[in-house]
N, C-alpha and C positions, 0 to 999 in steps of 0.2 A: 188759330181756331181753338177756343176754349173747349176742354173736354174733362168731364168728371167720370171716373170709373169706380164703381162700387165692387166690393168683394167681401167674402167671409160669411155669406148666408148658408143656409142648409136646413137639415132636419134635426130637431132636438126634442128631447122629452120634457114634459112639464117639470119645472124646477131647475132645468139646466141653464147653461149660459152660452152665449155667442158674442163675438166681437166683430163688428162690421168696420170696414175701412173704405175710404174714398180718397183717391188720388187725383189731384187737379193738375192740369197742364195748361200752359199759355194763359195763366191767370196771375195777377198781382196778389198772391195768395194772402199775404199778411194783412192787407187792408180790407179783405172781404170777410164778412161773417159767413159761417158755415152752418148748415141746417140739415136736419133729418126729418122727412115726412114719411108717412106710410099709407098704404091703401090696400084694403081687402076687397076681393071680388064683390061687386054689388053694393059697396059702401063708399061713402065720401072720403076724400083724402083727409088724413089727420096729421096735425103737427106733433112731432115727437120731442125735439130738443134743438136748441140753437146755442152757438158759441161765437163770441165776438172775435175780431181779427187777431187781437193779442191774447186771447184766451181769458180776459179779465172778467167777463160776465158769462155765466151759463144759465140758461133758462130751460125749464122742463114742463111738459104737459103733466096734468095730475096723474095720469095712469103710468107715466114713466118715472116720475120723481121718486127716489128711494130705491129704485131697481136698476135704472139705466144711468150711465155716465157718459157724457160727451167730452171729448178732448181733442187736441190738435197738436201736430208737430210741424211747425212752419218751415223747418229746415228740410222736411220731406214732402211738403205740400200735401199733407195728409190730415184728414179728420177721421176720428174714430167714434164708434158708438158701442160701448160695452153694455151688454144686456144680461142681467142676472135674474134668477127666479122667474124664468119665462113661463107664460101662461098660454093656453090654447088661443085666447083672444088676441094674443100678440101676433098671430099668423097674418102675414101681409107681405106685399112687396114694399121694400124700404128704399127710399130715394134720397140721395144726397143733392142738396142745392146750395148755391152760392149767391150772396147778395149783400148789399150794404145794410148795416144795422142802425137802429135809432138809439137814443140815449138810454133806453131801457134794455137794450141788447136784443131786440126783436128784429127779424128780417123786414126791411122796408119793401123789397121786391125780390122775387126769386128770378134772378137774371139768367142763371144757368142750372141745368138739370142733368143728373146722371141717368143711366139707363134703368136703374133699379136692380135690386137683388132680392130673391125670395127667401123668406124666413118662415119655416113651418114648425109649429110646436104641437106635438101629438104624442100620445102614448101608444 
């Protein structure tokens, strides 16, 4: 049974940093693209970033590029999201997902989801 478990969230002041982790189990990790989405209360889910199975292609949403970095360690079945210069509008529940990617490095289908982790940016 595939399971994705996120960790590393919490409360941080504007301008601060957090690194999220997502550990996958029972998944052929290296052939799956990994993805981060987020959702704030009352708002639609937003795409944050995606990384291909071998880490060769990384793509970012406009709000995350330049501030966030997605990476993975296939030996540990783990994907990371390093978030710098956080802003109050980054406050959301962040979800790790897994799925195959297309030639551009985008997720074709979100086959598996983690439970989500809260990130709160506030002064």
